[in-house]
C-alpha positions as CSV (number, residue, x, y, z in Angstrom):
1,M,-40.7,64.5,-16.6
2,S,-39.3,61.0,-16.1
3,D,-40.0,59.0,-13.0
4,Q,-36.4,57.9,-13.1
5,P,-34.1,59.5,-10.6
6,E,-31.4,61.8,-12.0
7,R,-28.1,59.8,-12.2
8,K,-25.1,61.7,-11.3
9,Q,-21.7,60.5,-12.8
10,I,-18.8,60.3,-10.6
11,N,-15.2,59.9,-11.7
12,F,-12.8,57.9,-9.4
13,T,-9.8,55.8,-9.4
14,I,-9.7,52.4,-7.7
15,V,-6.4,51.5,-6.0
16,P,-5.4,48.4,-4.0
17,D,-5.9,48.8,-0.3
18,E,-2.6,47.0,0.7
19,K,-1.7,46.4,4.3
20,P,2.0,46.4,5.4
21,G,3.4,42.9,5.6
22,E,0.8,41.3,3.4
23,P,2.5,38.2,1.6
24,R,2.9,38.2,-2.1
25,T,2.3,35.0,-4.1
26,Y,4.9,33.9,-6.7
27,A,3.9,32.2,-9.8
28,N,5.7,31.4,-13.0
29,F,3.0,29.6,-15.0
30,C,-0.5,30.7,-15.9
31,S,-3.1,28.3,-17.3
32,I,-6.1,30.1,-18.9
33,A,-9.7,28.7,-19.4
34,H,-13.0,30.4,-20.3
35,T,-16.7,29.9,-20.4
36,P,-19.1,32.2,-22.4
37,F,-19.3,34.4,-19.3
38,D,-15.8,34.5,-17.7
39,F,-12.1,33.7,-17.9
40,T,-10.3,31.7,-15.2
41,L,-6.6,32.4,-14.7
42,T,-4.8,29.7,-12.8
43,F,-1.4,30.6,-11.5
44,C,1.0,28.0,-10.6
45,E,4.7,27.7,-9.4
46,V,6.9,25.4,-11.5
47,M,10.1,24.5,-9.7
48,P,13.0,22.7,-11.3
49,L,12.2,18.9,-11.6
50,S,14.1,16.2,-9.8
51,E,15.6,13.3,-11.9
52,K,12.5,11.2,-11.0
53,E,10.1,13.9,-12.0
54,L,12.0,14.4,-15.3
55,R,11.7,10.6,-16.0
56,D,8.0,10.7,-15.0
57,A,7.4,13.8,-17.3
58,E,9.2,12.1,-20.1
59,N,6.9,9.1,-19.8
60,Q,3.6,10.7,-18.9
61,H,4.1,14.0,-20.8
62,L,2.7,15.7,-17.8
63,V,4.1,17.8,-14.9
64,K,1.8,18.8,-12.0
65,A,2.4,22.2,-10.6
66,P,1.0,23.6,-7.3
67,V,-1.8,26.2,-7.7
68,R,-0.9,29.4,-6.1
69,A,-4.0,31.4,-7.1
70,R,-7.2,31.0,-9.2
71,V,-8.8,34.2,-10.4
72,V,-12.1,34.3,-12.3
73,V,-12.8,37.5,-14.2
74,P,-15.8,38.5,-16.4
75,V,-15.3,38.6,-20.2
76,Q,-15.9,42.3,-20.2
77,F,-12.8,42.7,-17.9
78,L,-10.3,41.2,-20.4
79,P,-9.9,43.9,-23.0
80,N,-8.8,46.4,-20.3
81,L,-6.4,43.8,-18.7
82,V,-4.9,42.9,-22.1
83,T,-4.4,46.6,-22.9
84,A,-2.8,47.3,-19.4
85,L,-0.5,44.3,-19.7
86,Q,0.6,45.4,-23.2
87,E,1.3,48.9,-22.0
88,H,3.3,47.7,-19.0
89,M,5.2,45.2,-21.2
90,R,6.1,48.1,-23.6
91,V,7.4,50.3,-20.8
92,F,9.2,47.4,-19.2
93,S,10.9,46.4,-22.4
94,E,12.0,50.1,-23.0
95,T,13.3,50.4,-19.5
96,Y,15.1,47.2,-19.2
97,S,16.2,46.5,-22.9
98,N,19.9,46.8,-22.0
99,V,19.9,44.3,-19.0
100,G,19.9,41.0,-21.2
101,W,16.2,40.3,-20.6
102,T,14.9,37.9,-23.3
103,K,11.3,36.9,-24.3
104,E,12.2,33.2,-23.8
105,P,10.0,31.1,-21.4
106,V,11.4,30.7,-17.9
107,H,10.6,27.0,-17.8
């Protein structure tokens, strides 16, 4: 007999523990970076640019956007995230295909 304790497998579902009134964070841009161990998703909010910001962007080829959230996830997490996003995008596209939604960038 093994000295290892017997492992019992338990199946469960993880759900967000949301509190009423918790604020949501809006982002319309995501920058992605990675290391050998994890991926960093940096979510920003890009607002319409003023005339001055447009001139600066034209000269510097750079627009700074405020960071709204930065999420670091392990590499092993990514395949499931990609699959879930693809499935949700498929359902979204089928559901809202007749309302004029396009795949063009929002900014």
